[in-house]
C-alpha positions as CSV (number, residue, x, y, z in Angstrom):
1,M,-15.1,12.6,52.0
2,R,-17.5,12.2,49.0
3,C,-20.3,11.0,51.4
4,I,-19.9,14.0,53.5
5,V,-20.0,16.4,50.6
6,N,-23.2,14.8,49.5
7,Q,-24.7,15.0,52.9
8,D,-23.6,18.7,53.0
9,W,-25.4,19.4,49.7
10,R,-28.5,17.5,50.8
11,G,-28.5,19.5,54.0
12,A,-28.3,22.8,52.2
13,V,-31.0,21.9,49.8
14,V,-33.3,21.0,52.7
15,R,-32.6,24.2,54.5
16,R,-33.4,26.4,51.6
17,L,-36.7,24.5,50.8
18,L,-37.7,24.8,54.6
19,L,-36.8,28.7,54.6
20,L,-38.7,29.0,51.0
21,I,-41.9,27.2,52.7
22,G,-41.7,29.0,55.9
23,A,-41.5,32.6,54.0
24,C,-44.6,31.2,51.9
25,L,-46.6,30.2,54.9
26,L,-45.8,33.7,56.6
27,L,-47.0,35.4,53.4
28,G,-50.0,33.2,53.5
29,F,-50.8,34.0,57.0
30,V,-50.6,37.7,56.2
31,T,-52.8,37.6,53.1
32,G,-55.0,34.5,54.3
33,E,-54.1,33.0,50.9
34,Y,-51.8,29.8,51.8
35,G,-52.3,27.9,48.6
36,W,-51.5,31.0,46.5
37,A,-48.6,31.9,48.5
38,L,-47.1,28.3,48.2
39,A,-47.6,28.3,44.7
40,I,-46.0,31.7,44.0
41,G,-43.1,30.9,46.1
42,L,-42.6,27.6,44.5
43,A,-42.8,29.1,41.0
44,V,-40.3,31.7,41.7
45,H,-37.9,29.1,43.1
46,L,-38.4,26.9,40.1
47,G,-37.9,29.8,37.8
48,W,-34.6,30.8,39.3
49,T,-33.5,27.1,39.3
50,L,-34.4,26.9,35.5
51,S,-32.4,30.0,34.8
52,Q,-29.2,28.7,36.5
53,L,-29.5,25.5,34.5
54,L,-29.9,27.6,31.3
55,R,-26.7,29.5,32.3
56,L,-24.8,26.3,32.9
57,H,-25.9,24.8,29.7
58,K,-25.0,27.7,27.6
59,W,-21.6,27.8,29.2
60,L,-21.0,24.0,28.6
61,R,-22.0,24.6,24.9
62,E,-20.3,27.9,24.1
63,H,-17.4,28.1,26.5
64,R,-13.9,28.3,25.2
65,P,-11.0,26.3,26.7
66,D,-10.0,27.4,30.1
67,E,-12.9,29.9,30.3
68,P,-14.2,29.9,34.0
69,P,-17.9,29.1,34.7
70,P,-20.4,32.0,35.2
71,D,-20.8,33.5,38.7
72,G,-23.6,32.5,40.9
73,Y,-24.9,32.6,44.6
74,G,-26.3,30.2,46.9
75,L,-26.3,26.5,46.0
76,W,-25.6,27.3,42.3
77,G,-22.7,29.3,43.3
78,E,-21.2,26.4,45.1
79,V,-22.0,24.4,41.9
80,F,-20.0,26.8,39.6
81,D,-17.2,27.1,42.1
82,S,-16.7,23.5,42.3
83,I,-16.6,23.3,38.3
84,Y,-14.1,26.1,38.5
85,H,-11.8,24.1,40.9
86,L,-12.1,21.0,38.9
87,Q,-11.2,22.8,35.7
88,R,-8.2,24.3,37.3
89,R,-7.0,20.8,38.6
90,N,-7.6,19.5,35.0
91,Q,-5.4,22.4,33.6
92,K,-2.6,21.6,35.9
93,A,-2.7,17.8,34.9
94,R,-2.9,18.9,31.2
95,G,0.2,21.1,31.6
96,R,2.2,18.3,33.3
97,L,1.1,15.7,30.5
98,Q,2.0,18.2,27.9
99,A,5.3,18.9,29.5
100,V,6.1,15.2,29.3
101,I,4.9,14.9,25.6
102,D,7.1,17.7,24.6
103,R,10.2,16.3,26.2
104,V,9.5,12.8,24.4
105,Q,9.0,14.4,21.2
106,E,12.2,16.6,21.4
107,S,14.2,13.6,22.5
108,T,12.8,11.5,19.5
109,A,13.3,14.2,17.2
110,A,17.1,14.3,17.9
111,L,17.5,10.4,17.2
112,K,19.0,9.4,13.8
113,D,16.6,6.6,13.8
114,A,13.2,7.1,12.6
115,V,10.3,6.5,15.1
116,V,6.8,6.1,13.8
117,M,3.5,5.6,15.8
118,L,0.7,3.7,14.0
119,D,-2.7,2.9,15.3
120,S,-4.1,-0.7,15.3
121,Q,-5.1,-0.5,11.6
122,G,-1.5,0.8,10.5
123,N,-2.3,4.5,10.0
124,L,0.1,7.2,10.8
125,E,-0.4,9.1,13.9
126,W,3.0,10.6,14.6
127,W,6.5,10.4,13.5
128,N,9.8,12.1,14.2
129,R,12.1,14.2,11.6
130,A,14.2,11.2,10.8
131,A,11.2,9.4,9.6
132,E,10.8,12.2,7.0
133,T,14.5,11.7,5.8
134,L,14.4,7.8,5.8
135,L,10.7,7.1,4.8
136,G,9.8,10.4,2.8
137,L,6.9,11.0,5.2
138,K,5.4,14.6,4.8
139,T,3.9,16.6,7.7
140,P,1.1,17.1,8.1
141,Q,-0.6,15.7,4.9
142,D,0.5,12.2,5.6
143,S,-1.1,12.1,9.0
144,G,-3.9,9.3,9.0
145,Q,-2.7,7.6,5.9
146,P,-2.0,3.9,6.0
147,I,1.8,3.1,6.1
148,A,1.4,0.5,3.4
149,N,0.4,3.4,1.0
150,L,3.6,5.1,1.6
151,V,6.0,2.3,2.1
152,R,5.0,0.1,-1.0
153,D,7.7,-2.5,-0.7
154,P,5.7,-5.9,-0.8
155,R,7.9,-7.4,1.8
156,F,7.1,-4.7,4.2
157,K,3.3,-5.2,3.5
158,D,3.6,-9.0,4.1
159,Y,5.9,-8.3,7.3
160,F,3.2,-5.9,9.0
161,E,0.2,-8.2,8.0
162,R,1.8,-11.2,9.4
163,G,2.1,-9.8,12.8
164,N,5.2,-11.9,13.7
165,Y,7.7,-9.1,14.6
166,A,10.4,-11.3,16.1
167,D,13.0,-10.4,13.5
168,A,13.8,-7.3,11.7
169,L,13.0,-6.6,7.9
170,E,15.6,-5.1,5.6
171,I,14.2,-3.1,2.7
172,P,15.3,-0.3,0.3
173,S,14.4,3.2,1.2
174,P,11.3,4.6,-0.6
175,V,13.2,7.7,-0.9
176,S,16.2,6.2,-2.5
177,D,17.2,2.6,-3.6
178,R,20.6,3.1,-2.8
179,R,19.8,3.4,0.8
180,R,18.9,0.2,2.9
181,L,16.8,0.4,6.0
182,Q,16.2,-2.0,8.8
183,V,12.7,-2.0,10.0
184,H,11.5,-3.5,13.5
185,I,7.9,-3.2,14.6
186,T,6.6,-3.5,18.2
187,Q,3.2,-3.8,19.4
188,Y,1.8,-1.7,22.4
189,G,-1.2,-0.6,24.1
190,N,-4.6,-1.4,22.3
191,R,-2.6,-3.2,19.3
192,E,-1.0,0.1,18.3
193,H,2.4,-0.3,16.6
194,L,5.7,1.5,17.0
195,L,7.9,1.5,13.9
196,L,11.6,1.8,14.4
197,V,13.6,2.4,11.3
198,R,17.6,2.4,11.1
199,D,19.8,3.3,8.3
200,V,22.0,0.3,7.6
201,T,23.3,1.1,4.2
202,R,27.1,0.9,5.1
203,L,26.5,-2.7,6.8
204,H,24.5,-3.7,3.8
205,Q,27.3,-2.6,1.5
206,L,30.0,-4.4,3.4
207,E,27.8,-7.5,3.5
208,Q,27.3,-7.3,-0.4
209,M,31.2,-6.9,-0.8
210,R,31.7,-10.0,1.4
211,K,29.0,-12.0,-0.9
212,D,30.4,-10.7,-4.1
213,F,34.0,-11.8,-3.0
214,V,33.1,-15.3,-1.8
215,A,30.9,-15.8,-5.1
216,N,33.7,-14.6,-7.3
217,V,36.6,-16.4,-5.6
218,S,34.3,-19.6,-5.7
219,H,33.6,-19.1,-9.4
220,E,37.3,-18.5,-10.1
221,L,38.5,-21.5,-8.3
222,R,36.1,-23.9,-10.3
223,T,38.4,-23.9,-13.5
224,P,41.7,-24.9,-11.8
225,L,40.2,-27.2,-9.3
226,T,38.3,-29.0,-12.5
227,V,41.8,-29.2,-14.3
228,I,43.4,-30.7,-11.2
229,S,40.5,-33.3,-10.6
230,G,40.5,-34.1,-14.4
231,Y,44.5,-35.0,-14.3
232,L,44.0,-37.0,-11.0
233,E,41.4,-38.9,-12.5
234,T,43.3,-39.7,-15.6
235,L,46.3,-40.9,-13.4
236,L,44.0,-43.1,-11.4
237,D,42.3,-44.6,-14.4
238,N,45.9,-45.6,-15.5
239,V,47.1,-46.6,-12.0
240,E,49.3,-49.6,-13.5
241,A,51.6,-47.0,-15.1
242,V,51.9,-45.1,-11.8
243,N,54.5,-45.8,-9.2
244,P,52.8,-47.8,-6.5
245,R,53.9,-45.3,-3.8
246,W,51.8,-42.6,-5.4
247,L,48.7,-44.5,-5.4
248,R,47.6,-43.4,-1.8
249,P,48.6,-39.8,-2.3
250,L,46.5,-39.6,-5.5
251,Q,43.5,-41.1,-4.1
252,Q,43.8,-38.7,-1.1
253,M,44.0,-35.7,-3.5
254,Q,41.2,-36.8,-5.5
255,Q,39.1,-37.2,-2.3
256,Q,39.9,-33.8,-1.1
257,G,39.5,-32.3,-4.6
258,A,35.9,-33.8,-4.5
259,R,35.3,-32.3,-1.2
260,M,36.3,-28.8,-2.3
261,Q,34.2,-29.0,-5.4
262,T,31.3,-29.8,-3.1
263,L,32.2,-26.8,-1.0
264,L,32.4,-24.4,-3.9
265,N,29.1,-25.7,-5.3
266,D,27.5,-25.1,-1.8
267,L,29.2,-21.5,-1.9
268,L,27.8,-20.6,-5.4
269,L,24.3,-21.9,-4.3
270,L,24.4,-19.6,-1.3
271,A,25.4,-16.7,-3.5
272,K,22.4,-17.6,-5.9
273,L,20.0,-17.7,-2.9
274,E,21.1,-14.4,-1.7
275,A,20.9,-12.6,-5.0
276,T,17.1,-12.6,-5.1
277,D,14.4,-12.6,-2.3
278,Y,11.9,-14.9,-4.1
279,P,12.2,-17.9,-6.5
280,S,11.6,-17.3,-10.0
281,D,10.0,-20.5,-10.5
282,N,7.2,-20.1,-7.9
283,Q,4.9,-23.0,-8.6
284,P,3.0,-25.6,-6.5
285,V,5.3,-28.4,-5.6
286,A,4.0,-32.1,-4.7
287,V,5.9,-32.1,-1.4
288,D,4.7,-35.6,-0.6
289,L,6.4,-37.1,-3.8
290,M,9.5,-35.3,-3.4
291,L,9.9,-36.5,0.4
292,L,9.2,-40.0,-1.0
293,S,12.2,-39.7,-3.3
294,I,14.3,-38.0,-0.7
295,K,13.4,-40.9,1.6
296,N,14.5,-43.5,-0.8
297,D,17.8,-41.8,-1.4
298,A,18.3,-41.5,2.4
299,Q,17.7,-45.3,2.9
300,A,20.4,-45.8,0.1
301,L,22.8,-43.5,1.9
302,S,22.0,-45.5,5.2
303,A,23.2,-48.6,3.6
304,A,24.5,-51.2,6.2
305,Q,23.9,-48.8,9.0
306,D,20.1,-50.1,8.8
307,H,18.4,-46.9,9.9
308,R,14.6,-47.3,10.3
309,I,13.5,-44.3,8.0
310,T,9.4,-43.7,8.1
311,L,7.5,-41.0,6.3
312,E,4.3,-39.5,6.9
313,A,3.0,-36.9,4.4
314,D,-0.3,-35.4,3.6
315,S,-0.7,-35.8,-0.2
316,H,-3.4,-33.1,-0.5
317,L,-0.9,-30.4,0.7
318,K,1.2,-28.5,-1.9
319,L,3.7,-25.8,-1.3
320,K,4.3,-22.8,-3.7
321,G,7.9,-22.4,-4.6
322,S,11.1,-23.8,-6.4
323,E,11.1,-27.4,-6.5
324,A,14.9,-27.5,-7.0
325,E,15.5,-25.3,-3.8
326,L,13.0,-27.1,-1.7
327,R,14.6,-30.4,-2.6
328,S,18.0,-29.2,-1.6
329,A,16.7,-28.0,1.7
330,F,14.7,-31.0,2.7
331,S,17.3,-33.4,1.5
332,N,19.9,-31.5,3.7
333,L,18.0,-32.0,6.9
334,V,17.1,-35.7,6.0
335,F,20.7,-36.5,5.0
336,N,22.1,-34.8,8.1
337,A,19.7,-37.1,10.2
338,V,21.2,-40.1,8.5
339,K,24.9,-38.9,9.2
340,Y,24.4,-38.2,12.8
341,T,22.1,-41.0,13.9
342,P,24.0,-44.2,15.0
343,A,23.5,-47.5,13.3
344,G,20.1,-48.9,13.9
345,G,18.6,-45.6,15.0
346,E,15.1,-44.2,13.9
347,I,14.3,-41.1,11.5
348,H,10.8,-39.9,11.1
349,I,9.7,-37.5,8.4
350,R,6.3,-35.7,8.7
351,W,4.5,-33.2,6.4
352,W,1.4,-31.7,7.6
353,G,-0.8,-28.4,7.6
354,N,-2.9,-26.6,10.0
355,E,-4.3,-23.2,10.5
356,E,-0.8,-21.7,10.9
357,G,0.5,-23.1,7.6
358,A,2.5,-26.1,6.4
359,H,5.1,-27.9,8.4
360,L,7.8,-30.4,7.7
361,S,9.7,-32.1,10.5
362,V,12.7,-34.3,10.5
363,Q,13.1,-36.2,13.9
364,D,15.9,-38.6,14.6
365,S,17.1,-40.5,17.6
366,G,20.6,-39.3,17.1
367,I,23.4,-38.1,19.3
368,G,21.6,-34.8,19.8
369,I,23.2,-31.2,20.2
370,E,23.9,-29.2,23.1
371,A,21.5,-26.1,23.9
372,K,24.4,-23.6,23.7
373,H,25.2,-24.5,19.9
374,L,21.4,-24.2,18.6
375,P,21.3,-20.4,18.0
376,R,24.4,-20.7,15.8
377,L,23.8,-23.9,13.9
378,T,22.5,-22.0,10.6
379,E,25.6,-19.9,10.6
380,R,28.1,-20.5,7.6
381,F,31.0,-23.0,8.7
382,Y,29.7,-23.1,12.2
383,R,30.9,-26.6,13.7
384,V,29.5,-28.2,16.7
385,D,32.5,-30.5,16.4
386,S,35.1,-30.2,13.8
387,S,36.4,-33.7,14.0
388,R,32.7,-34.9,13.6
389,A,32.3,-32.7,10.6
390,S,35.3,-34.0,8.8
391,N,34.4,-37.7,9.5
392,T,31.0,-37.1,7.7
393,G,32.3,-35.0,4.8
394,G,30.1,-32.0,5.7
395,T,31.0,-28.5,4.5
396,G,29.4,-26.6,7.3
397,L,27.0,-24.8,4.8
398,G,24.0,-27.3,4.7
399,L,21.9,-25.6,7.3
400,A,22.9,-22.0,6.0
401,I,21.3,-23.1,2.8
402,V,18.2,-24.5,4.6
403,K,17.7,-21.2,6.3
404,H,18.0,-19.1,3.2
405,V,15.7,-21.4,1.1
406,L,13.1,-20.9,3.9
407,L,13.5,-17.3,3.9
408,R,12.9,-17.3,0.2
409,H,9.7,-19.3,0.8
410,R,8.3,-17.2,3.7
411,G,9.4,-19.9,6.2
412,H,11.5,-20.3,9.2
413,L,13.5,-23.2,10.7
414,G,12.8,-24.4,14.4
415,I,15.4,-26.7,16.1
416,V,14.7,-28.9,19.3
417,S,17.6,-31.1,20.4
418,E,18.7,-32.9,23.7
419,L,22.1,-34.3,23.8
420,G,22.0,-38.0,23.7
421,R,18.3,-38.3,22.9
422,G,18.3,-36.9,19.3
423,S,17.1,-33.8,17.5
424,T,14.1,-32.4,15.5
425,F,14.3,-30.0,12.7
426,T,11.0,-28.2,11.7
427,C,10.5,-26.2,8.7
428,H,7.4,-23.7,9.1
429,F,5.7,-22.2,6.2
430,A,3.1,-19.3,6.2
431,P,-0.6,-20.1,5.1
432,A,-0.1,-17.9,1.8
433,Q,2.5,-20.4,0.5
434,V,0.3,-23.6,0.9
435,V,-2.1,-24.9,-1.9
436,Q,-4.6,-27.3,-0.6
437,R,-5.9,-29.7,-3.0
438,A,-9.4,-31.0,-2.9
439,R,-9.9,-34.5,-1.1
């Protein structure tokens, strides 16, 4: 179709040029001045063409939206007419697109959740009314502003810059510290960002009540449990004065008391970890030396099971954080490997770094875990096998503690396991947490 249109235009131009030349030759035949007749005719045609070009240029430069092009005749009339029809088609397409945009804006404006559109640099492009309530955005003065200038929580800035949006982020509202918001970012198009914000104040309050209840009950139970354990220890120290029939019950009570004491300690540690987002003693930790100490403790725990425990650690790689918290998390992973690896099995501990940050892996040749259990392993009190947990003396809180320690150190836990072939637990830390010593 386009080729036919081009041919019609070329034919029209050729016909008009031939007609002009014929008229000039006729005038030259009458006057006897062929050259002057041709020159005058071509000059008139060129002047007319230039005047039409100037009209088109003026219209393109000065025309208002939807203003039709100027009238014309001949070939230029066809040009102006084609522009007019193209303009009409664009108006209809624009109208349809505007109708879709209006419907989208009306539907998002009705949402209780905030919807914010950001460009690739994080600058505000558009938001709905809920964003003004939850985030305090103001129309139109905040348009084009970086979102980090308006939501100043350091966790949000780190979350946005890290680029890993698999998990949502919970922060206080910039409008009120009493309101808690759940933020989720999705990338689309040319690295633009869609920011979704939900008010989770009620859920946060319920979660806080649960945490406070567990922490308070755990704290209140410590005193009576200490008293009971003390009397049991006194009785067992004077076992000759006790009826022999009571010896085994007393030993079992002491064993279960110690187990309950361990459980309370883990619950109180979890409550402490959840109380703040970052450790107070954020100093570079020599992880290689810490792992060497944990390896020696694991070898002692292995005892007669004769596990082969190996360590491979980069001595030039340090990690910013709390040494006590990191030791608790790392020892949990290593001691779990010892508990769930059959006698004579292998356990390999590795600490290394790359462009993605620092990593600690604990690999064992143990019994492994079914895939269906992996997503829930870090839940409190989750048991893969309750009988197996009671045999090993576990509280069901070890991996929950590991998860919270890693979150406080800008890290996350990866788990790979195959039933009967062993498991690999890997802690991944962001580059901002790593301190590289000179070699």
